[in-house]
C-alpha atoms as one frame of an Amber mdcrd trajectory, in Angstrom:
protein
  -8.407  -5.520 -13.627  -6.991  -2.236 -12.419  -5.834   0.041 -15.238  -2.138
   0.955 -15.196  -3.058   4.640 -14.880  -4.494   3.902 -11.426  -1.380   2.121
 -10.175   1.129   4.009  -8.054   4.466   4.285  -9.852   7.757   3.600  -8.105
   8.593   7.327  -8.087   5.257   8.264  -6.544   5.612   5.353  -4.142   8.920
   6.753  -2.848   7.377  10.229  -2.487   4.470   8.952  -0.360   4.724  10.759
   2.983   5.237   8.852   6.184   2.213  10.560   7.745  -0.515   8.360   6.375
  -3.425   6.457   7.886  -2.965   2.752   8.455  -5.755   0.178   8.583  -5.330
  -3.501   9.429  -7.158  -6.735   8.748  -5.942 -10.231   9.682  -4.113 -10.727
   6.357  -3.710  -7.256   4.798  -2.626  -3.722   5.723  -3.828  -0.582   3.919
  -1.840   2.654   4.048  -3.812   5.578   2.697  -2.575   9.113   2.026  -5.059
  11.751   0.817  -4.062  12.980  -2.618  -5.666  14.713  -5.567  -4.727  11.737
  -7.733  -5.832   8.291  -6.619  -3.760   5.196  -7.143  -3.011   1.785  -5.699
   0.084  -0.329  -5.104   0.211  -3.894  -3.820   3.189  -5.226  -1.854   3.799
  -8.913  -1.254   7.152  -9.738   0.335   9.141 -12.938   0.109   8.473 -13.532
   3.809   4.743 -13.702   3.076   5.038 -15.900  -0.009   8.476 -17.383  -0.735
   7.525 -18.492  -4.245   7.016 -15.899  -6.991   3.973 -17.749  -8.312   2.114
 -17.240  -5.028   3.261 -13.600  -4.675   1.980 -12.821  -8.162  -1.285 -14.661
  -7.507  -1.961 -12.559  -4.402  -1.022  -9.358  -6.260  -3.262 -10.166  -9.251
  -6.211 -10.973  -7.013  -5.885  -7.732  -5.036  -5.594  -5.672  -8.230  -8.691
  -7.488  -9.501 -10.692  -6.568  -6.369  -9.536  -2.957  -6.540 -10.396  -2.705
 -10.238 -13.888  -4.058  -9.593 -14.575  -1.477  -6.861 -12.790   1.462  -8.490
 -16.021   3.122  -9.612 -17.353   3.028  -6.011 -14.328   4.732  -4.443 -15.309
   8.250  -3.459 -12.214   9.755  -1.791  -9.081  10.009  -3.958  -5.931   8.847
  -2.198  -2.652   7.052  -2.741  -3.156   3.585  -1.300  -0.645   0.868  -0.550
  -1.945  -2.608   0.268   0.543  -4.943   1.957  -0.075  -8.655   2.349   0.627
 -10.314   5.684   1.532 -13.937   6.309  -1.306 -16.316   5.568  -2.760 -14.165
   2.769  -1.859 -16.832   0.213  -3.851 -19.506   2.011  -7.119 -17.553   1.843
  -9.739 -18.352  -0.754 -10.564 -15.857  -3.488 -13.783 -14.829  -1.731 -12.156
 -14.387   1.696  -9.454 -12.148   0.211 -12.145 -10.042  -1.478 -14.086  -9.676
   1.774 -10.976  -8.537   3.692 -10.034  -5.965   1.042 -13.574  -4.565   0.992
 -13.567  -4.330   4.811 -10.284  -2.400   4.665 -11.762   0.018   2.129 -14.775
   0.582   4.391 -12.534   1.179   7.432 -10.501   3.694   5.448 -13.610   5.518
   4.238 -12.861   4.834   0.579 -16.269   3.202   0.004
């Protein structure tokens, strides 16, 4: 699980500049902004998962993957991971593989 200190707060989220790097996978998008303090936020909209149970499930899984790889992340940055439609239908392992691929594309791993 990702510690709360590594999560991007709402205030910091609003202050994230528009000029950030964007990386895509079939079911997730990663927006990364170089920063001296690293942190992560996960966004799952109602369009992606209409039921709160599924939105929270996706969010918990992504935070779990990020927490497991936190020690391997070498470049500090503010990161926002957005789920796309179909993310809720993926298995646990497929979601993990996509998140890890995004981290590799972004140069975080």
